[in-house]
C-alpha positions in Angstrom: 105.5 85.4 78.1 105.4 89.0 79.2 107.2 90.4 82.1 103.9 91.0 83.9 102.7 87.4 83.4 106.1 86.1 84.7 105.8 88.3 87.8 102.2 87.3 88.3 103.2 83.6 88.2 106.0 84.2 90.7 103.5 85.8 93.2 100.9 83.1 92.6 103.5 80.3 93.2 104.7 82.0 96.4 101.1 82.2 97.6 100.4 78.6 96.6 103.4 77.2 98.5 102.1 78.8 101.7 98.5 77.8 101.2 97.3 81.4 100.9 94.1 82.0 98.9 94.0 84.4 96.0 92.0 85.3 92.9 93.6 86.3 89.7 91.7 88.9 87.8 92.9 90.2 84.4 91.3 93.4 83.2 91.8 95.9 80.3 93.4 98.5 82.5 95.4 96.2 84.7 97.1 93.3 82.9 97.5 91.3 86.0 95.7 91.7 89.4 96.1 89.2 92.2 93.5 89.6 95.0 94.4 88.1 98.3 91.5 87.9 100.9 92.4 88.7 104.5 91.1 91.0 107.2 90.6 94.7 107.4 90.4 97.3 104.7 91.3 97.0 101.0 94.8 97.9 100.1 96.2 98.3 96.6 99.8 97.3 96.3 101.7 98.3 93.2 104.5 96.0 92.1 106.9 96.8 89.3 109.8 94.4 89.8 110.2 90.8 90.9 112.4 91.7 93.8 109.7 94.2 95.0 107.2 91.4 94.9 109.5 89.0 96.8 110.2 91.7 99.5 106.5 92.3 99.8 105.7 88.7 100.2 108.6 87.6 102.3 108.0 90.5 104.8 104.5 89.2 105.2 103.2 92.7 104.3 99.9 91.1 103.1 99.0 89.8 106.6 96.2 91.8 108.1 95.7 94.1 105.2 92.3 92.7 104.1 91.7 92.3 100.5 95.2 93.1 99.1 95.1 93.9 95.5 98.5 93.4 94.0 98.7 95.4 90.7 101.4 94.0 88.5 102.3 97.1 86.5 104.8 99.8 86.1 104.2 102.1 89.1 104.4 105.2 86.9 101.4 104.0 84.9 99.0 103.7 87.8 96.7 106.6 88.1 94.6 107.5 91.1 91.4 107.1 89.2 92.3 103.5 88.4 92.9 102.9 92.1 89.5 104.2 93.0 87.9 102.0 90.3 89.7 99.0 91.9 88.4 99.9 95.3 84.8 100.1 94.1 85.1 96.9 92.1 86.8 94.7 94.7 85.7 96.1 98.0 82.1 97.0 97.2 80.2 94.8 99.7 83.2 93.4 101.6 83.4 90.2 99.6 85.0 89.1 96.4 83.1 87.4 93.7 84.9 84.8 91.5 82.4 85.1 88.6 84.5 87.0 86.2 
């Protein structure tokens, strides 16, 4: 099991125990993406370490952010163009499809 998949499982378990909805979306450019529906505008959150994910979740940073896209990847690897692609894909018409 890769580091990214272990971290993704950690985040999904945390969301499950609190009854929060999410969608897991693997993609070629992003090994693990967890999408959490909410209110407001799309935010992309880059998580590189388990403790960062824990801090993010425990501090309820996701509340009120809208569709929070948690990108499980080394922060240095994320390029702005990839972030724009994610915005288009996940925010398009203000809803998230589960048909992937």
